[in-house]
C-alpha positions in Angstrom: -50.5 13.5 -9.1 -51.0 9.8 -8.9 -49.8 7.8 -11.9 -50.8 4.3 -12.9 -48.1 1.9 -14.0 -49.3 2.5 -17.6 -48.9 6.3 -17.1 -45.4 5.8 -15.6 -44.3 3.8 -18.6 -45.9 6.4 -21.0 -44.2 9.3 -19.2 -40.9 7.5 -19.3 -41.2 6.8 -23.0 -42.2 10.4 -23.7 -39.3 11.8 -21.6 -41.7 13.5 -19.2 -40.3 11.3 -16.3 -36.7 10.2 -15.9 -35.6 7.5 -13.6 -32.0 6.1 -13.7 -31.4 3.3 -13.5 -35.0 2.4 -14.5 -35.6 -1.1 -13.3 -38.8 -2.6 -14.7 -39.4 -4.8 -11.6 -39.5 -1.6 -9.4 -42.5 -0.2 -11.3 -45.6 -1.0 -9.2 -49.3 -0.4 -10.0 -49.2 3.2 -8.7 -45.6 3.7 -7.6 -41.9 3.2 -8.3 -39.6 1.7 -5.7 -36.5 3.7 -5.5 -33.0 2.9 -4.2 -31.3 5.9 -2.8 -27.8 4.5 -2.5 -25.5 1.8 -1.2 -24.7 3.5 2.1 -26.7 5.0 4.9 -26.0 6.7 8.2 -27.6 5.7 11.4 -27.9 8.6 13.9 -26.4 7.9 17.3 -28.3 9.1 20.5 -26.8 12.2 22.0 -24.7 11.5 25.1 -25.4 15.0 26.5 -28.5 15.9 28.5 
């Protein structure tokens, strides 16, 4: 399902969609930018053949 920014706001208001923390600047015309966390792991290449 593709939601417009209006739909996203409406779903949030109705409780049909939950985003925490919901940062207004992250709501785009047909998407929401998400931050997964403060840390990430970078895989290292295997040293064995």
